[in-house]
N, C-alpha and C positions, 0 to 999 in steps of 0.2 A: 061317138068319140069316147075314149076311155077317160078315166080320172086323170091320167097323165097327159091328156091333150086338152087344150083350151081353144076357144074360138072367139073371135072379135069381129062383129059385123059393124062396119063403119057407115052403112047406109043412113042411119038416123042423124049422123052429124057430118055428112059429106061436104057441106058448105060452111062449116063452123070451125075455122082454123084452130083456135085454142082448144076447142073440145076434141078435135082430132088428135092433137098432140097429147092431151090429157088422157084420152081413151087408150092410146098406144102405151104411154108411160104406165098407166094402171094395169094394163094387160101384162106388161113385162114384170111389174112388181108381183102380180099374182102368179105368174109362171115361176118366178124365183121362189116365192113362198111355198108353192105346191111342188116344186122340183119337177115341173112339167117337162115332158120330152118334146112336145110339139105345140106350136101356136099357129092356128089358122087365122089369117087376116083376110076378111072379105071386104074388098074395096069396090067391087063391081066393075063393069066394063066401061060404061059411059064414055067420056072424052079422054080418059086416061090420066087426068090431072091428079085425082086422088091417089091412084097407084104410084105416080111419080113422087107425090108427097110422102107416101109410106116408105118408098125406097130411099128417099133422102133421109128420113128418120132412121131407117135401119143402117144407113151408112155413117152415122155419127160414131166417132171413136168409142164413146162411153157405152153406146148400145152394142156396137160390134163385139165388144169384149164379153157380152153376155150370152151370145149364141155361137153355135159351131158352124151353121150354114143356113142358107135360105134356098127355097125352091119356088120358082114361079110355075104355077100349074099350067102344063102344056094344053090341057083340054079345056080349061076355063081361065082365061086371061084376067078375070076379076078376083083371083085368089092367090095369096102368097102364103107359103108355109115357112115357119121359122123353127129350126131344130136346135135343141139345147143338149149339152152334156155338162151336167153340174158336178163340180168337185166337192169334196167334203167341206172345204173352207168357204164356199159360196153360200 
């Protein structure tokens, strides 16, 4: 991945609710600071509960305002890509 791409692997915190939210919030802060174009979130396949939690996080209004689109990986259901378009004021 390039400097403008970040990756977050949620496997280490998959069953720790607050740590999941904290990891996601930190990843978004880092993306904003670095003006990243892309954030790959690895939630794994499992039961799908972690992916649902990530999608609920991404659906929050204050988070939605930060990214331009998301893409669920067709080939690997355990990955979600978040794409950013930063303006100068952000």
